[in-house]
N, C-alpha and C positions, 0 to 999 in steps of 0.2 A: 816713474820718469824721471831719470837725474840729468844729465848734462845735456845740454843742447848739441845736437847731431848734424843740423843744416849750417854749411858754412856760412859765415856774416858776410854779407856784401862788405866790400870797399866801398863804401859812399862817396868817398871823395874821386873815384872813377868809374863812375857807374853810367854816365851820359855819353852819346858819340855824338858829338856836335860838331859842326863847322867851324872853321877857323876864319878870322876875318879875311883871310886874304882869299878865300873861296867864297865871299858875298859877292852878288851882281856888283856893278860899278855905281849902278844908282841907288843903292841901299849907302854904298860908301859915300855917295854924295849927298845923301839926306843926314845921314849922322854928323857929318862934316859940317854941312850947316848950322847944326843943333849945337856943336861945340867949337864953334867960331873959326873953321878953316882946316887945315891938314892935321889928321888924327893918328894915334897911335893905339892901337889895342894889345891889352894882356891875353895870354891864351884864353881859350873856352875856358868857361866853368864843368869841372869833372862830375859835379854832383847833378844827382836829377835822374828823370826818364824819359825826357824828350830827345829829337834830334833838333830843336830849332838853337841858333846862336845865342849865345849869352856868355858876356864878357865884359869886365871892365875897360873903359874907352877912354881915352885922354886927350884933350883938346886945348886950344888957347883960351877958351870959357870956361874951361874947367875939367871937371870928372865925373863920369856917370857911370851906370851899368845899363847897356842896353843887350836887349832880347831883341831877335827878327828872326822870321818863320815865312816861309813861300807857303801860301794858302791854298796855290794849286798843287805843290807837292805834299803838303804835310795839313790837310783841312782841317783836321783833330786839334792838332796843337794851336792852328791859326783862333780858332775859336775860341780855346784857352786863355791867348793872350787877348783878346777881345775882351772876355770876362774878366781878366784879371785887371784889365785897364779900368772896366766900369768900376769893380769892387774898390780899387784902390782909390779913386776919385772920392769915394764916400766916405772911408775908413776916416773918423774923426782924428784931429790933429793929435791926440793924446795917446793914438795906439802906437807902438814901437814898432814900426814898419817902414821901411825905405819908400818915398812918396814918389808918385808918377810924375814928372816935368813933362812930358808928352808923350804923344801917342801919333803914328801916321801911318796911312795905308796907301802904298802906291805900288803901280806896275805890278800886281799880284803878291807884295809882301807887307805882311804887317810887321810895325818896327816900333818899340816901346823903349823911352828912356827913363830910368830912375836916378833916384840920388845913391850914389856910391855909398856905402858905408865904410866909413874911415877904419884901413885894416882889417877889414870886415873878411872873417874867416869863417868855415864850419867848425862845430865844437869838435874837439880833438874823439877820437876812437880808441880805445872807448872811453866813456863818458870820466872826465874829471868831475871830482864833487863841485869845485867851485863854478864850474861854467853849467853845469846841471841847474845849481841853484840860481845862477844868474838867468838861466832860460823860464826856471818855474816862477822867478820873481818878473820877469816881462810879461809872463801868461798871465798872473795875476793882474797886471795892470789891464790887458788886453781884455780880461774878463770883467773888470770893475767896468772898464767905458763902453762895452759892449754889452753890459746887463740888459738895458733895452734898446732895440734898435733904433737909430734915428730915422726920422722920414725919409731922409735920401737913400738909407740903406732899404727900407722898405720897398721903396719904388723899384728896386733892382728885382722883385720877385722872388724873393729868397723863400725857400720851401722850410717847412718844420721836418727834421730830420727823419722822423718816422713816416712821412710822404715822400721822401727821398728815393725810398725804395726799402727793401724787406732784408734782414740779415738771417735769414732761413736755411742755410748751409748744412747745419746738424740735422734738423728734423727733414730735410730731402734726405740726406744718408742714412738716417735710423728709419725713413719709412720706405725708403729702396728706390726714390725718385733719381738718386744720383748714386753710381753705383760705390760701394766702399775700396774698391780697388785702386779708385783712382788717389786715394791719400796714402801718403807715405807710409813704409812697413811698421815703423814704431809706434804711428797712432794707437792707443788702447781701445779697440772697438767694442770691449764691455762697457766702456762710459759713454758709449753714443746717446743712450735714452737720457742718462743724465745731462750730456751736454743739449741736448736738444731742449730738456726740460727749461734749462737755465736760461738759453736763447731764447725760447719763447716769450722771456719777460722782459727783452731788450727795449720796448718802446716805450712802455709805462715807465722805465727807470730811467731813461734819457730824456724825456720827455721836457720841453721847456721853452721860454721866450728869449732866450741871451743869443747873440749872433756867434756862432761856432766858426771856428778857422777850419776844420774836419780834414785837414791833412798835417796835422802838426807832428811832424817828424824831425830827426836830429838834423837831418841834411836841409830843413826848412828853415834852420836857426842859423843865424850870423852873430860870430861874438867879434866885437868891436876893439880899436885899440886901447878901449878903456875898461876892457872887459864886460862890457854890459851887452847884454843880448838883445838881436832883432828878430822879429816874426816875418818870414820873408812869403812869397809865393801865394798870397789871397785869390786861389782859382774856384775854390768850391766852398765857400761860406753857405752854412744853412742855419736853421733856428731850433734851438734844443738846450739842454743843461750846458751850462759853462765847464763844468767837471769832465765832460766825456772826451773833451780835447786831452786832456791829460792822459788819458789811457795808452794810446799810442806812442806817445812821448816816453812815458813812465815804464814802457814794455822794454822798450830798448834800454832803460836805466836798467831794469831789474835783471835784464838779461847779462849786463856788465857787473852785474854782482851787487849792486846797491839795493836797499830795500825799497822796494817799490811800493808796498803797501804802506811803510810808514812815512815815507814821503807824499803819498797819496791822501794820508789820513792829517797830515801836517797843512794841506795848501789850503789856502781860502776858500777855494771854490768846492772843496769836498766837504766843509761843514753840513750837517745833517745829511751826509749821502750814507746809506748804508752798505754792509759787506755785500749782500744779496744783489743790489743794485751794480756794484762795481763786478761783480761775479759774472752778471748778467751781459754787461758789455765785453766782458773778456772771453764769454764765451762765443757772442756774436763775432767778434773781430777775429777770434782765432778761428772758426769755423771760414768766414769769407776769404781770409788769407789763404787758408790751405786750400781751400778748392781754386780759388783763381791762382794760385801758383802752380797748379797740377795742369793748367789750359797752356797751349801754344805760343809762343811768343808773340806780342802785337808788331802788326806790319809798322805801327806809327811813332813805336817808341824805342826803348833800349831793351837789348835781350838780356840783361840783368833784372828787370820789373818781376820776372815770376820767382829767381832768387831770393830778391827781399820780401814777395808776398811769402812765399816758403818759410823764411827765416822768421818774420815776424809771425805768421802764426803758430809756428812752433814757440817762438819766445812766449807768446800771450797765452797758449795753452799750459806751459810749462809755470808760469807765473799764478795762472788760474790752478793749476795743479797742487802747486804749494800751499796756497790760500784754504784749499778744500780737503788737505789732507791724503790727496791721491798722490803724493810723490815718493818713490820707492827709496 
């Protein structure tokens, strides 16, 4: 298994979002009220995989990052925005995340207003080492603050990661429950049994009681004007071992030529984590992403989602292959 074959998505342009001018007038009025009158909006954010509006908006009362979606046309995304609002309100102040300033539902639309990160932008692609280091530092703070969930977080009904579903795709492929012709042709089928065995250990490997972001990707990080990193889009938190969040983030870094294993071992959350635990997580995520990437595009999201999943699955599998000596 040598170089990655799947084209890397351009994460700065994966979203299909409406612009400000396409939103209903009642949404304009709602946002204007929160921003002190007439507003101007920047172009909608290009990153992400939803069809909801998301852009920096300027008004007399300041600048905010606004999200808006129709609960009638995009019920799944509306539920995500509602959940994000609940989670954000409960995050401790020390978590480096933009804070929710207000949320409203009006005439079938869910609208959220967040602090705008000064100069906020997605990290450069491929990863620059300085921005990767800032992101890893930010997550170290997240992990320290959320090592024990606060009562307000627990009241939101966060599930343990192992209770939120099973990563069993390699086992399903090895056992014939899922057809192997679903996989890209480059996947080494002779490794199915080994991958299934590694994957079977993912639950005990990642079990824990810390709050996980559970969607820590490069495009869910913002670098501000002072080169500090912020962790955004808290839609899917659950409880588990803090280090598990590092795996999808460092998968992208490893794909960009950085030493994912060395960066993982140096992170505070990885103290005491064995190589077998990391490999179990990589097996679990690679199988999930590769099988998910082979599904039809979702009705509610971006057509680039499947490319992202396939690329992520391949990147995770090739990192795992490097670690296990499977690479040619």
